[in-house]
N, C-alpha and C positions, 0 to 999 in steps of 0.2 A: 358693392355698396359700402359707404363709409358713414359712420356716426362720429361726429366731431364734437369735442368738448375742449375746454381750456386745458385739461389735463393731458389730452392726447386724442388719437384717432383709432377707433375700432373698425377694422376692415373685415368684411365678409365677402369672400370670393366664390361666385357660383358660375360654373362653366356648363353650357348646355350639353356637352359631350361627356361630362363626368357626373356620376351620381354623388351628390353631397355638396356641402358648403364648407369652405375652409376659412378659418378666422385667425387673425393676429391683431395685436395692439401695438401702436407706436406711441411710446411715452414721451411727452413733452414737458410735463410739469407735475408729475405725481411725486409725492414725498417717498421716502424709503418705506417700502411695504414688506410685511412678512408674508403676504399672500395677495393674489389678485383673483377675483372670482367673476365668473360669468353665469348668469341665470337665464334659463330658457323656461318659459311657462307654456307647456304643451297641453292640448285638448285631451282630457282624460277619457273622452268617449272614443277617440281615435287611437290613442296610445294607452292601452289598458294593461299591458304586461311589462314587467321589469326584468332585466337580464344582467347578471354579473357572472363571474366565473363560479361563484358559489350558489347562485339562485337564479331560477327562471320560472316565474310564477306571476299570477294576477296581482296587480297593485290594489291596495285597499281603496274602496270607493269613498266619495264624500258622504254617502249614506252610512257607510261603516263608521266613519269618524263621528258623524252627527249622533249616532246611536250609542256612542261610547262616552266615558267620563274622562275628562282631562285630569291626569294625576301629577304631571310636571311638564317642564319645557318640551313641547312637541312629542308628548307621550300620552296615549289614551288607553284606558282599560275597557275592553269589550265586555258586554254583559256576561259572556261565558267565562271570563277570567283571563283570557289571553290579552296581549298588548299590541298596539300599533305604535311604532316609534319612527323617527326620522332616520334611524340607523338600521332599519330592517334590511336594506339593500346595500349596506356598507361592506366593503371588501378592500383588501390591500391593492393599491394601484399596480404594484410590480407583478401581480398575478394575472392581470387583465391583458387580453389581446384586443378585446372590444367590450363595451358595455353600453346600455341604453334602455330605451323603452320602445315598444312596438305594439301593433294591432294587426288587423286584417289587411295585409298588403302594404303597410306603411311602417317605417321605423325611423328613429332618431338615435344615432350611434356616435359614440366616441371610439374611434379606431386608433390603436396605438401602433404607429409604424415601426418604432424601435424603442429600446430602453437604455440606450447609451448615454442619454443626458440626465439620468436619475442620479441624485446625490448618494454618496455612501460607497462602501467597499472599495475595490481597487479602481 
């Protein structure tokens, strides 16, 4: 499938014999960017656990956030004094083989096939 805009085409390739969706963007008119982001909003009742190389645990629920006090940009203090932040599952990309969210029988993963295109070092 392809989502088309004046700036370019976002392609999502799904093959019935492969598990997963593969994506890429064809730029036609984007200005010079420092970064390009893609956002997926997944159902938090299906995907309730987060996984990185550092962490593999339940994600905070919407009820957890609603019962907490917002103290700054995307940071909430729970009644017990601990915090929920948007950085709770942050990790260095170079250390990842895969990361994502999952639940009972379902998962949404970014799988890193290689690291030869990362900037830096030799």
